[in-house]
HTML snippet that shows the backbone in 3Dmol.js (N, CA, C, O; Angstrom):
<script src="https://3Dmol.org/build/3Dmol-min.js"></script>
<div id="view" style="width:600px;height:400px;position:relative"></div>
<script>
const pdb = `
ATOM      1  N   UNK A   1      38.466 -81.792-162.376  1.00  0.00           N
ATOM      2  CA  UNK A   1      37.464 -80.749-162.528  1.00  0.00           C
ATOM      3  C   UNK A   1      37.914 -79.708-163.543  1.00  0.00           C
ATOM      4  O   UNK A   1      37.122 -79.238-164.360  1.00  0.00           O
ATOM      5  N   UNK A   2      39.191 -79.355-163.481  1.00  0.00           N
ATOM      6  CA  UNK A   2      39.720 -78.347-164.374  1.00  0.00           C
ATOM      7  C   UNK A   2      39.658 -78.825-165.828  1.00  0.00           C
ATOM      8  O   UNK A   2      39.356 -78.037-166.725  1.00  0.00           O
ATOM      9  N   UNK A   3      39.943 -80.122-166.068  1.00  0.00           N
ATOM     10  CA  UNK A   3      39.884 -80.673-167.425  1.00  0.00           C
ATOM     11  C   UNK A   3      38.457 -80.634-167.965  1.00  0.00           C
ATOM     12  O   UNK A   3      38.245 -80.331-169.139  1.00  0.00           O
ATOM     13  N   UNK A   4      37.493 -80.935-167.124  1.00  0.00           N
ATOM     14  CA  UNK A   4      36.091 -80.933-167.532  1.00  0.00           C
ATOM     15  C   UNK A   4      35.663 -79.525-167.934  1.00  0.00           C
ATOM     16  O   UNK A   4      34.987 -79.344-168.946  1.00  0.00           O
ATOM     17  N   UNK A   5      36.050 -78.544-167.153  1.00  0.00           N
ATOM     18  CA  UNK A   5      35.712 -77.162-167.467  1.00  0.00           C
ATOM     19  C   UNK A   5      36.339 -76.745-168.794  1.00  0.00           C
ATOM     20  O   UNK A   5      35.678 -76.123-169.626  1.00  0.00           O
ATOM     21  N   UNK A   6      37.605 -77.082-168.992  1.00  0.00           N
ATOM     22  CA  UNK A   6      38.301 -76.715-170.220  1.00  0.00           C
ATOM     23  C   UNK A   6      37.653 -77.403-171.426  1.00  0.00           C
ATOM     24  O   UNK A   6      37.484 -76.777-172.472  1.00  0.00           O
ATOM     25  N   UNK A   7      37.294 -78.665-171.295  1.00  0.00           N
ATOM     26  CA  UNK A   7      36.643 -79.399-172.373  1.00  0.00           C
ATOM     27  C   UNK A   7      35.305 -78.745-172.717  1.00  0.00           C
ATOM     28  O   UNK A   7      34.983 -78.595-173.895  1.00  0.00           O
ATOM     29  N   UNK A   8      34.527 -78.356-171.717  1.00  0.00           N
ATOM     30  CA  UNK A   8      33.238 -77.693-171.941  1.00  0.00           C
ATOM     31  C   UNK A   8      33.435 -76.362-172.652  1.00  0.00           C
ATOM     32  O   UNK A   8      32.671 -76.014-173.552  1.00  0.00           O
ATOM     33  N   UNK A   9      34.445 -75.630-172.252  1.00  0.00           N
ATOM     34  CA  UNK A   9      34.735 -74.348-172.886  1.00  0.00           C
ATOM     35  C   UNK A   9      35.093 -74.543-174.354  1.00  0.00           C
ATOM     36  O   UNK A   9      34.631 -73.787-175.209  1.00  0.00           O
ATOM     37  N   UNK A  10      35.905 -75.542-174.653  1.00  0.00           N
ATOM     38  CA  UNK A  10      36.308 -75.814-176.033  1.00  0.00           C
ATOM     39  C   UNK A  10      35.094 -76.203-176.868  1.00  0.00           C
ATOM     40  O   UNK A  10      34.945 -75.729-177.994  1.00  0.00           O
ATOM     41  N   UNK A  11      34.225 -77.058-176.336  1.00  0.00           N
ATOM     42  CA  UNK A  11      33.016 -77.446-177.059  1.00  0.00           C
ATOM     43  C   UNK A  11      32.129 -76.238-177.349  1.00  0.00           C
ATOM     44  O   UNK A  11      31.605 -76.106-178.455  1.00  0.00           O
ATOM     45  N   UNK A  12      31.961 -75.371-176.381  1.00  0.00           N
ATOM     46  CA  UNK A  12      31.148 -74.168-176.567  1.00  0.00           C
ATOM     47  C   UNK A  12      31.762 -73.283-177.645  1.00  0.00           C
ATOM     48  O   UNK A  12      31.048 -72.767-178.506  1.00  0.00           O
ATOM     49  N   UNK A  13      33.068 -73.106-177.605  1.00  0.00           N
ATOM     50  CA  UNK A  13      33.747 -72.278-178.597  1.00  0.00           C
ATOM     51  C   UNK A  13      33.560 -72.850-180.005  1.00  0.00           C
ATOM     52  O   UNK A  13      33.247 -72.107-180.936  1.00  0.00           O
ATOM     53  N   UNK A  14      33.746 -74.145-180.165  1.00  0.00           N
ATOM     54  CA  UNK A  14      33.583 -74.795-181.470  1.00  0.00           C
ATOM     55  C   UNK A  14      32.151 -74.629-181.958  1.00  0.00           C
ATOM     56  O   UNK A  14      31.928 -74.351-183.137  1.00  0.00           O
ATOM     57  N   UNK A  15      31.181 -74.795-181.068  1.00  0.00           N
ATOM     58  CA  UNK A  15      29.773 -74.636-181.437  1.00  0.00           C
ATOM     59  C   UNK A  15      29.495 -73.210-181.912  1.00  0.00           C
ATOM     60  O   UNK A  15      28.849 -73.014-182.941  1.00  0.00           O
ATOM     61  N   UNK A  16      29.974 -72.232-181.180  1.00  0.00           N
ATOM     62  CA  UNK A  16      29.731 -70.840-181.540  1.00  0.00           C
ATOM     63  C   UNK A  16      30.395 -70.480-182.862  1.00  0.00           C
ATOM     64  O   UNK A  16      29.807 -69.755-183.665  1.00  0.00           O
ATOM     65  N   UNK A  17      31.573 -70.958-183.100  1.00  0.00           N
ATOM     66  CA  UNK A  17      32.275 -70.662-184.344  1.00  0.00           C
ATOM     67  C   UNK A  17      31.576 -71.345-185.515  1.00  0.00           C
ATOM     68  O   UNK A  17      31.426 -70.746-186.579  1.00  0.00           O
ATOM     69  N   UNK A  18      31.148 -72.592-185.330  1.00  0.00           N
ATOM     70  CA  UNK A  18      30.526 -73.328-186.428  1.00  0.00           C
ATOM     71  C   UNK A  18      29.134 -72.806-186.746  1.00  0.00           C
ATOM     72  O   UNK A  18      28.646 -73.022-187.856  1.00  0.00           O
ATOM     73  N   UNK A  19      28.485 -72.134-185.822  1.00  0.00           N
ATOM     74  CA  UNK A  19      27.135 -71.616-186.043  1.00  0.00           C
ATOM     75  C   UNK A  19      27.131 -70.123-186.283  1.00  0.00           C
ATOM     76  O   UNK A  19      26.101 -69.466-186.128  1.00  0.00           O
ATOM     77  N   UNK A  20      28.244 -69.599-186.649  1.00  0.00           N
ATOM     78  CA  UNK A  20      28.359 -68.159-186.864  1.00  0.00           C
ATOM     79  C   UNK A  20      27.410 -67.694-187.960  1.00  0.00           C
ATOM     80  O   UNK A  20      27.428 -68.244-189.061  1.00  0.00           O
ATOM     81  N   UNK A  21      26.577 -66.685-187.679  1.00  0.00           N
ATOM     82  CA  UNK A  21      25.649 -66.185-188.691  1.00  0.00           C
ATOM     83  C   UNK A  21      26.342 -65.480-189.845  1.00  0.00           C
ATOM     84  O   UNK A  21      25.719 -65.247-190.881  1.00  0.00           O
ATOM     85  N   UNK A  22      27.609 -65.136-189.694  1.00  0.00           N
ATOM     86  CA  UNK A  22      28.316 -64.457-190.763  1.00  0.00           C
ATOM     87  C   UNK A  22      28.782 -65.433-191.854  1.00  0.00           C
ATOM     88  O   UNK A  22      29.292 -65.009-192.891  1.00  0.00           O
ATOM     89  N   UNK A  23      28.607 -66.730-191.617  1.00  0.00           N
ATOM     90  CA  UNK A  23      28.992 -67.726-192.609  1.00  0.00           C
ATOM     91  C   UNK A  23      28.090 -67.611-193.835  1.00  0.00           C
ATOM     92  O   UNK A  23      26.867 -67.690-193.722  1.00  0.00           O
ATOM     93  N   UNK A  24      28.687 -67.428-194.981  1.00  0.00           N
ATOM     94  CA  UNK A  24      27.913 -67.291-196.213  1.00  0.00           C
ATOM     95  C   UNK A  24      27.491 -68.664-196.713  1.00  0.00           C
ATOM     96  O   UNK A  24      28.305 -69.582-196.809  1.00  0.00           O
ATOM     97  N   UNK A  25      26.216 -68.790-197.028  1.00  0.00           N
ATOM     98  CA  UNK A  25      25.704 -70.058-197.534  1.00  0.00           C
ATOM     99  C   UNK A  25      25.317 -69.948-199.006  1.00  0.00           C
ATOM    100  O   UNK A  25      24.984 -70.950-199.640  1.00  0.00           O
ATOM    101  N   UNK A  26      25.359 -68.733-199.550  1.00  0.00           N
ATOM    102  CA  UNK A  26      25.027 -68.540-200.954  1.00  0.00           C
ATOM    103  C   UNK A  26      25.796 -67.347-201.506  1.00  0.00           C
ATOM    104  O   UNK A  26      26.243 -66.460-200.778  1.00  0.00           O
ATOM    105  N   UNK A  27      25.926 -67.370-202.820  1.00  0.00           N
ATOM    106  CA  UNK A  27      26.558 -66.246-203.524  1.00  0.00           C
ATOM    107  C   UNK A  27      25.586 -65.594-204.495  1.00  0.00           C
ATOM    108  O   UNK A  27      25.621 -64.383-204.710  1.00  0.00           O
ATOM    109  N   UNK A  28      24.710 -66.424-205.085  1.00  0.00           N
ATOM    110  CA  UNK A  28      23.709 -65.948-206.042  1.00  0.00           C
ATOM    111  C   UNK A  28      22.362 -66.567-205.691  1.00  0.00           C
ATOM    112  O   UNK A  28      22.299 -67.558-204.963  1.00  0.00           O
ATOM    113  N   UNK A  29      21.293 -65.986-206.207  1.00  0.00           N
ATOM    114  CA  UNK A  29      19.939 -66.459-205.895  1.00  0.00           C
ATOM    115  C   UNK A  29      19.747 -67.942-206.199  1.00  0.00           C
ATOM    116  O   UNK A  29      19.034 -68.635-205.473  1.00  0.00           O
ATOM    117  N   UNK A  30      20.372 -68.432-207.261  1.00  0.00           N
ATOM    118  CA  UNK A  30      20.183 -69.832-207.654  1.00  0.00           C
ATOM    119  C   UNK A  30      20.850 -70.821-206.704  1.00  0.00           C
ATOM    120  O   UNK A  30      20.667 -72.028-206.859  1.00  0.00           O
ATOM    121  N   UNK A  31      21.622 -70.343-205.722  1.00  0.00           N
ATOM    122  CA  UNK A  31      22.192 -71.209-204.684  1.00  0.00           C
ATOM    123  C   UNK A  31      21.135 -71.586-203.656  1.00  0.00           C
ATOM    124  O   UNK A  31      21.380 -72.447-202.812  1.00  0.00           O
ATOM    125  N   UNK A  32      19.965 -70.958-203.712  1.00  0.00           N
ATOM    126  CA  UNK A  32      18.924 -71.123-202.695  1.00  0.00           C
ATOM    127  C   UNK A  32      17.667 -71.770-203.271  1.00  0.00           C
ATOM    128  O   UNK A  32      17.355 -71.616-204.452  1.00  0.00           O
ATOM    129  N   UNK A  33      16.956 -72.494-202.413  1.00  0.00           N
ATOM    130  CA  UNK A  33      15.678 -73.119-202.779  1.00  0.00           C
ATOM    131  C   UNK A  33      14.702 -72.948-201.621  1.00  0.00           C
ATOM    132  O   UNK A  33      15.081 -72.529-200.528  1.00  0.00           O
ATOM    133  N   UNK A  34      13.438 -73.278-201.881  1.00  0.00           N
ATOM    134  CA  UNK A  34      12.429 -73.186-200.816  1.00  0.00           C
ATOM    135  C   UNK A  34      12.727 -74.219-199.733  1.00  0.00           C
ATOM    136  O   UNK A  34      13.242 -75.300-200.019  1.00  0.00           O
ATOM    137  N   UNK A  35      12.401 -73.878-198.494  1.00  0.00           N
ATOM    138  CA  UNK A  35      12.702 -74.737-197.353  1.00  0.00           C
ATOM    139  C   UNK A  35      11.688 -75.865-197.182  1.00  0.00           C
ATOM    140  O   UNK A  35      12.005 -76.893-196.583  1.00  0.00           O
ATOM    141  N   UNK A  36      10.489 -75.688-197.694  1.00  0.00           N
ATOM    142  CA  UNK A  36       9.456 -76.718-197.616  1.00  0.00           C
ATOM    143  C   UNK A  36       8.860 -76.925-198.996  1.00  0.00           C
ATOM    144  O   UNK A  36       8.932 -76.046-199.855  1.00  0.00           O
ATOM    145  N   UNK A  37       8.274 -78.085-199.200  1.00  0.00           N
ATOM    146  CA  UNK A  37       7.701 -78.390-200.511  1.00  0.00           C
ATOM    147  C   UNK A  37       6.437 -77.573-200.784  1.00  0.00           C
ATOM    148  O   UNK A  37       6.217 -77.113-201.904  1.00  0.00           O
ATOM    149  N   UNK A  38       5.628 -77.403-199.776  1.00  0.00           N
ATOM    150  CA  UNK A  38       4.343 -76.722-199.949  1.00  0.00           C
ATOM    151  C   UNK A  38       4.301 -75.428-199.146  1.00  0.00           C
ATOM    152  O   UNK A  38       4.718 -75.385-197.988  1.00  0.00           O
ATOM    153  N   UNK A  39       3.801 -74.395-199.769  1.00  0.00           N
ATOM    154  CA  UNK A  39       3.591 -73.094-199.125  1.00  0.00           C
ATOM    155  C   UNK A  39       4.849 -72.592-198.410  1.00  0.00           C
ATOM    156  O   UNK A  39       4.803 -72.308-197.213  1.00  0.00           O
ATOM    157  N   UNK A  40       5.965 -72.480-199.125  1.00  0.00           N
ATOM    158  CA  UNK A  40       7.218 -72.078-198.479  1.00  0.00           C
ATOM    159  C   UNK A  40       7.229 -70.615-198.038  1.00  0.00           C
ATOM    160  O   UNK A  40       6.819 -69.711-198.766  1.00  0.00           O
ATOM    161  N   UNK A  41       7.710 -70.430-196.832  1.00  0.00           N
ATOM    162  CA  UNK A  41       7.874 -69.081-196.293  1.00  0.00           C
ATOM    163  C   UNK A  41       9.320 -68.843-195.866  1.00  0.00           C
ATOM    164  O   UNK A  41       9.635 -67.815-195.266  1.00  0.00           O
ATOM    165  N   UNK A  42      10.201 -69.804-196.178  1.00  0.00           N
ATOM    166  CA  UNK A  42      11.619 -69.702-195.844  1.00  0.00           C
ATOM    167  C   UNK A  42      12.430 -70.330-196.969  1.00  0.00           C
ATOM    168  O   UNK A  42      11.908 -71.087-197.787  1.00  0.00           O
ATOM    169  N   UNK A  43      13.719 -69.999-196.993  1.00  0.00           N
ATOM    170  CA  UNK A  43      14.627 -70.524-198.002  1.00  0.00           C
ATOM    171  C   UNK A  43      15.851 -71.128-197.328  1.00  0.00           C
ATOM    172  O   UNK A  43      16.230 -70.737-196.225  1.00  0.00           O
ATOM    173  N   UNK A  44      16.457 -72.085-198.014  1.00  0.00           N
ATOM    174  CA  UNK A  44      17.651 -72.762-197.511  1.00  0.00           C
ATOM    175  C   UNK A  44      18.638 -72.926-198.676  1.00  0.00           C
ATOM    176  O   UNK A  44      18.260 -72.782-199.839  1.00  0.00           O
ATOM    177  N   UNK A  45      19.905 -73.228-198.357  1.00  0.00           N
ATOM    178  CA  UNK A  45      20.851 -73.536-199.434  1.00  0.00           C
ATOM    179  C   UNK A  45      20.373 -74.762-200.214  1.00  0.00           C
ATOM    180  O   UNK A  45      19.733 -75.652-199.656  1.00  0.00           O
ATOM    181  N   UNK A  46      20.687 -74.796-201.491  1.00  0.00           N
ATOM    182  CA  UNK A  46      20.219 -75.859-202.376  1.00  0.00           C
ATOM    183  C   UNK A  46      20.487 -77.252-201.817  1.00  0.00           C
ATOM    184  O   UNK A  46      19.627 -78.128-201.909  1.00  0.00           O
ATOM    185  N   UNK A  47      21.666 -77.469-201.240  1.00  0.00           N
ATOM    186  CA  UNK A  47      22.009 -78.802-200.729  1.00  0.00           C
ATOM    187  C   UNK A  47      21.181 -79.200-199.497  1.00  0.00           C
ATOM    188  O   UNK A  47      21.140 -80.379-199.145  1.00  0.00           O
ATOM    189  N   UNK A  48      20.534 -78.251-198.851  1.00  0.00           N
ATOM    190  CA  UNK A  48      19.698 -78.545-197.683  1.00  0.00           C
ATOM    191  C   UNK A  48      18.210 -78.542-198.035  1.00  0.00           C
ATOM    192  O   UNK A  48      17.362 -78.693-197.156  1.00  0.00           O
ATOM    193  N   UNK A  49      17.898 -78.371-199.311  1.00  0.00           N
ATOM    194  CA  UNK A  49      16.504 -78.294-199.744  1.00  0.00           C
ATOM    195  C   UNK A  49      15.778 -79.618-199.632  1.00  0.00           C
ATOM    196  O   UNK A  49      16.409 -80.674-199.596  1.00  0.00           O
ATOM    197  N   UNK A  50      14.458 -79.570-199.576  1.00  0.00           N
ATOM    198  CA  UNK A  50      13.659 -80.791-199.426  1.00  0.00           C
ATOM    199  C   UNK A  50      13.561 -81.578-200.738  1.00  0.00           C
ATOM    200  O   UNK A  50      13.705 -81.014-201.822  1.00  0.00           O
ATOM    201  N   UNK A  51      13.318 -82.871-200.624  1.00  0.00           N
ATOM    202  CA  UNK A  51      13.048 -83.716-201.786  1.00  0.00           C
ATOM    203  C   UNK A  51      11.535 -83.735-201.955  1.00  0.00           C
ATOM    204  O   UNK A  51      10.829 -84.356-201.161  1.00  0.00           O
ATOM    205  N   UNK A  52      11.044 -83.069-202.966  1.00  0.00           N
ATOM    206  CA  UNK A  52       9.600 -82.923-203.146  1.00  0.00           C
ATOM    207  C   UNK A  52       9.032 -83.890-204.181  1.00  0.00           C
ATOM    208  O   UNK A  52       7.889 -83.736-204.612  1.00  0.00           O
ATOM    209  N   UNK A  53       9.815 -84.875-204.578  1.00  0.00           N
ATOM    210  CA  UNK A  53       9.343 -85.869-205.547  1.00  0.00           C
ATOM    211  C   UNK A  53       8.126 -86.592-204.980  1.00  0.00           C
ATOM    212  O   UNK A  53       8.168 -87.105-203.861  1.00  0.00           O
ATOM    213  N   UNK A  54       7.059 -86.631-205.741  1.00  0.00           N
ATOM    214  CA  UNK A  54       5.847 -87.322-205.312  1.00  0.00           C
ATOM    215  C   UNK A  54       4.996 -86.550-204.317  1.00  0.00           C
ATOM    216  O   UNK A  54       3.970 -87.053-203.858  1.00  0.00           O
ATOM    217  N   UNK A  55       5.404 -85.351-203.985  1.00  0.00           N
ATOM    218  CA  UNK A  55       4.663 -84.525-203.011  1.00  0.00           C
ATOM    219  C   UNK A  55       3.578 -83.745-203.750  1.00  0.00           C
ATOM    220  O   UNK A  55       3.841 -83.159-204.800  1.00  0.00           O
ATOM    221  N   UNK A  56       2.386 -83.736-203.220  1.00  0.00           N
ATOM    222  CA  UNK A  56       1.294 -82.952-203.786  1.00  0.00           C
ATOM    223  C   UNK A  56       0.912 -81.857-202.804  1.00  0.00           C
ATOM    224  O   UNK A  56       0.770 -82.105-201.606  1.00  0.00           O
ATOM    225  N   UNK A  57       0.748 -80.658-203.313  1.00  0.00           N
ATOM    226  CA  UNK A  57       0.403 -79.509-202.479  1.00  0.00           C
ATOM    227  C   UNK A  57      -0.953 -78.966-202.909  1.00  0.00           C
ATOM    228  O   UNK A  57      -1.371 -79.148-204.052  1.00  0.00           O
ATOM    229  N   UNK A  58      -1.630 -78.305-201.992  1.00  0.00           N
ATOM    230  CA  UNK A  58      -2.895 -77.662-202.348  1.00  0.00           C
ATOM    231  C   UNK A  58      -2.600 -76.504-203.283  1.00  0.00           C
ATOM    232  O   UNK A  58      -1.476 -76.002-203.314  1.00  0.00           O
ATOM    233  N   UNK A  59      -3.563 -76.090-204.020  1.00  0.00           N
ATOM    234  CA  UNK A  59      -3.388 -74.983-204.966  1.00  0.00           C
ATOM    235  C   UNK A  59      -3.770 -73.647-204.347  1.00  0.00           C
ATOM    236  O   UNK A  59      -4.001 -72.672-205.062  1.00  0.00           O
ATOM    237  N   UNK A  60      -3.837 -73.599-203.009  1.00  0.00           N
ATOM    238  CA  UNK A  60      -4.165 -72.361-202.306  1.00  0.00           C
ATOM    239  C   UNK A  60      -3.011 -71.370-202.401  1.00  0.00           C
ATOM    240  O   UNK A  60      -1.850 -71.767-202.497  1.00  0.00           O
ATOM    241  N   UNK A  61      -3.327 -70.113-202.376  1.00  0.00           N
ATOM    242  CA  UNK A  61      -2.333 -69.040-202.285  1.00  0.00           C
ATOM    243  C   UNK A  61      -2.266 -68.612-200.821  1.00  0.00           C
ATOM    244  O   UNK A  61      -2.962 -67.687-200.402  1.00  0.00           O
ATOM    245  N   UNK A  62      -1.435 -69.282-200.062  1.00  0.00           N
ATOM    246  CA  UNK A  62      -1.343 -69.019-198.627  1.00  0.00           C
ATOM    247  C   UNK A  62      -0.609 -67.702-198.380  1.00  0.00           C
ATOM    248  O   UNK A  62       0.455 -67.470-198.954  1.00  0.00           O
ATOM    249  N   UNK A  63      -1.168 -66.838-197.530  1.00  0.00           N
ATOM    250  CA  UNK A  63      -0.496 -65.573-197.210  1.00  0.00           C
ATOM    251  C   UNK A  63       0.842 -65.823-196.506  1.00  0.00           C
ATOM    252  O   UNK A  63       0.996 -66.807-195.784  1.00  0.00           O
ATOM    253  N   UNK A  64       1.790 -64.938-196.720  1.00  0.00           N
ATOM    254  CA  UNK A  64       3.084 -65.039-196.053  1.00  0.00           C
ATOM    255  C   UNK A  64       4.009 -66.071-196.671  1.00  0.00           C
ATOM    256  O   UNK A  64       5.020 -66.441-196.073  1.00  0.00           O
ATOM    257  N   UNK A  65       3.666 -66.545-197.884  1.00  0.00           N
ATOM    258  CA  UNK A  65       4.488 -67.525-198.579  1.00  0.00           C
ATOM    259  C   UNK A  65       4.827 -66.990-199.974  1.00  0.00           C
ATOM    260  O   UNK A  65       4.383 -65.908-200.359  1.00  0.00           O
ATOM    261  N   UNK A  66       5.613 -67.754-200.718  1.00  0.00           N
ATOM    262  CA  UNK A  66       5.911 -67.349-202.089  1.00  0.00           C
ATOM    263  C   UNK A  66       4.882 -67.897-203.069  1.00  0.00           C
ATOM    264  O   UNK A  66       5.046 -67.765-204.282  1.00  0.00           O
ATOM    265  N   UNK A  67       3.817 -68.514-202.544  1.00  0.00           N
ATOM    266  CA  UNK A  67       2.736 -69.026-203.395  1.00  0.00           C
ATOM    267  C   UNK A  67       2.214 -67.932-204.322  1.00  0.00           C
ATOM    268  O   UNK A  67       2.139 -66.760-203.953  1.00  0.00           O
ATOM    269  N   UNK A  68       1.859 -68.345-205.524  1.00  0.00           N
ATOM    270  CA  UNK A  68       1.171 -67.470-206.490  1.00  0.00           C
ATOM    271  C   UNK A  68       1.924 -66.172-206.775  1.00  0.00           C
ATOM    272  O   UNK A  68       1.310 -65.136-207.029  1.00  0.00           O
ATOM    273  N   UNK A  69       3.242 -66.231-206.732  1.00  0.00           N
ATOM    274  CA  UNK A  69       4.042 -65.049-207.045  1.00  0.00           C
ATOM    275  C   UNK A  69       4.045 -63.978-205.973  1.00  0.00           C
ATOM    276  O   UNK A  69       4.357 -62.820-206.252  1.00  0.00           O
ATOM    277  N   UNK A  70       3.696 -64.358-204.723  1.00  0.00           N
ATOM    278  CA  UNK A  70       3.659 -63.372-203.631  1.00  0.00           C
ATOM    279  C   UNK A  70       5.048 -62.971-203.148  1.00  0.00           C
ATOM    280  O   UNK A  70       5.188 -62.033-202.364  1.00  0.00           O
ATOM    281  N   UNK A  71       6.072 -63.680-203.613  1.00  0.00           N
ATOM    282  CA  UNK A  71       7.434 -63.381-203.204  1.00  0.00           C
ATOM    283  C   UNK A  71       8.402 -64.224-203.996  1.00  0.00           C
ATOM    284  O   UNK A  71       8.012 -64.963-204.900  1.00  0.00           O
ATOM    285  N   UNK A  72       9.683 -64.106-203.644  1.00  0.00           N
ATOM    286  CA  UNK A  72      10.700 -64.881-204.330  1.00  0.00           C
ATOM    287  C   UNK A  72      11.847 -65.208-203.388  1.00  0.00           C
ATOM    288  O   UNK A  72      11.982 -64.619-202.316  1.00  0.00           O
ATOM    289  N   UNK A  73      12.658 -66.149-203.807  1.00  0.00           N
ATOM    290  CA  UNK A  73      13.807 -66.574-203.019  1.00  0.00           C
ATOM    291  C   UNK A  73      15.027 -65.809-203.507  1.00  0.00           C
ATOM    292  O   UNK A  73      15.291 -65.741-204.708  1.00  0.00           O
ATOM    293  N   UNK A  74      15.766 -65.237-202.572  1.00  0.00           N
ATOM    294  CA  UNK A  74      16.936 -64.413-202.886  1.00  0.00           C
ATOM    295  C   UNK A  74      18.117 -64.814-202.009  1.00  0.00           C
ATOM    296  O   UNK A  74      17.944 -65.357-200.918  1.00  0.00           O
ATOM    297  N   UNK A  75      19.301 -64.539-202.500  1.00  0.00           N
ATOM    298  CA  UNK A  75      20.518 -64.637-201.700  1.00  0.00           C
ATOM    299  C   UNK A  75      20.860 -63.208-201.298  1.00  0.00           C
ATOM    300  O   UNK A  75      21.282 -62.407-202.133  1.00  0.00           O
ATOM    301  N   UNK A  76      20.680 -62.893-200.035  1.00  0.00           N
ATOM    302  CA  UNK A  76      20.942 -61.541-199.530  1.00  0.00           C
ATOM    303  C   UNK A  76      22.049 -61.588-198.487  1.00  0.00           C
ATOM    304  O   UNK A  76      21.910 -62.239-197.451  1.00  0.00           O
ATOM    305  N   UNK A  77      23.129 -60.907-198.760  1.00  0.00           N
ATOM    306  CA  UNK A  77      24.275 -60.845-197.855  1.00  0.00           C
ATOM    307  C   UNK A  77      24.742 -62.238-197.444  1.00  0.00           C
ATOM    308  O   UNK A  77      25.098 -62.464-196.288  1.00  0.00           O
ATOM    309  N   UNK A  78      24.740 -63.179-198.405  1.00  0.00           N
ATOM    310  CA  UNK A  78      25.236 -64.522-198.154  1.00  0.00           C
ATOM    311  C   UNK A  78      24.269 -65.449-197.462  1.00  0.00           C
ATOM    312  O   UNK A  78      24.652 -66.538-197.035  1.00  0.00           O
ATOM    313  N   UNK A  79      23.013 -65.034-197.340  1.00  0.00           N
ATOM    314  CA  UNK A  79      22.001 -65.829-196.649  1.00  0.00           C
ATOM    315  C   UNK A  79      20.780 -66.027-197.542  1.00  0.00           C
ATOM    316  O   UNK A  79      20.312 -65.087-198.184  1.00  0.00           O
ATOM    317  N   UNK A  80      20.266 -67.263-197.577  1.00  0.00           N
ATOM    318  CA  UNK A  80      19.067 -67.562-198.364  1.00  0.00           C
ATOM    319  C   UNK A  80      17.838 -67.021-197.622  1.00  0.00           C
ATOM    320  O   UNK A  80      17.624 -67.326-196.449  1.00  0.00           O
ATOM    321  N   UNK A  81      17.044 -66.221-198.322  1.00  0.00           N
ATOM    322  CA  UNK A  81      15.883 -65.606-197.685  1.00  0.00           C
ATOM    323  C   UNK A  81      14.714 -65.548-198.651  1.00  0.00           C
ATOM    324  O   UNK A  81      14.895 -65.524-199.869  1.00  0.00           O
ATOM    325  N   UNK A  82      13.514 -65.527-198.091  1.00  0.00           N
ATOM    326  CA  UNK A  82      12.307 -65.271-198.860  1.00  0.00           C
ATOM    327  C   UNK A  82      12.008 -63.784-198.773  1.00  0.00           C
ATOM    328  O   UNK A  82      11.976 -63.207-197.685  1.00  0.00           O
ATOM    329  N   UNK A  83      11.790 -63.173-199.922  1.00  0.00           N
ATOM    330  CA  UNK A  83      11.439 -61.753-199.974  1.00  0.00           C
ATOM    331  C   UNK A  83      10.021 -61.672-200.500  1.00  0.00           C
ATOM    332  O   UNK A  83       9.749 -62.004-201.653  1.00  0.00           O
ATOM    333  N   UNK A  84       9.118 -61.224-199.632  1.00  0.00           N
ATOM    334  CA  UNK A  84       7.712 -61.107-200.022  1.00  0.00           C
ATOM    335  C   UNK A  84       7.445 -59.770-200.684  1.00  0.00           C
ATOM    336  O   UNK A  84       8.025 -58.753-200.303  1.00  0.00           O
ATOM    337  N   UNK A  85       6.567 -59.772-201.677  1.00  0.00           N
ATOM    338  CA  UNK A  85       6.170 -58.540-202.343  1.00  0.00           C
ATOM    339  C   UNK A  85       5.303 -57.714-201.398  1.00  0.00           C
ATOM    340  O   UNK A  85       4.577 -58.258-200.566  1.00  0.00           O
ATOM    341  N   UNK A  86       5.387 -56.419-201.538  1.00  0.00           N
ATOM    342  CA  UNK A  86       4.579 -55.554-200.666  1.00  0.00           C
ATOM    343  C   UNK A  86       3.245 -55.257-201.258  1.00  0.00           C
ATOM    344  O   UNK A  86       2.446 -54.543-200.651  1.00  0.00           O
TER     345      UNK A  86
END
`;
const viewer = $3Dmol.createViewer("view");
viewer.addModel(pdb, "pdb");
viewer.setStyle({}, {cartoon: {color: "spectrum"}});
viewer.zoomTo();
viewer.render();
</script>
C-alpha cells in the first residue's frame, strides 16, 4: 500500500512540474501561430500549429477572432496569445 501511495505521489508531482504554466513556449511573436485553420481565437507554439494545407475557410469576419485584422498573435510573457483590437 505504501509503495502505491508513493508511486501516485511521484506521478502527480511529475505531472504538475511538466504542466507548469511558467514554462516559456515562445520568445518572439514569430514563435507562435494560430491554433485553428479557420477563425482562430487562440494561438499555439509553431510546432503545435495545425496543418492547414487543402483547408478552405469561409470569408466571414467572425467576432472574437483574428479574422479581418481584428487581432494578432503575440508572444506575451513566454506564452502564445491572441490579442484582439479594442
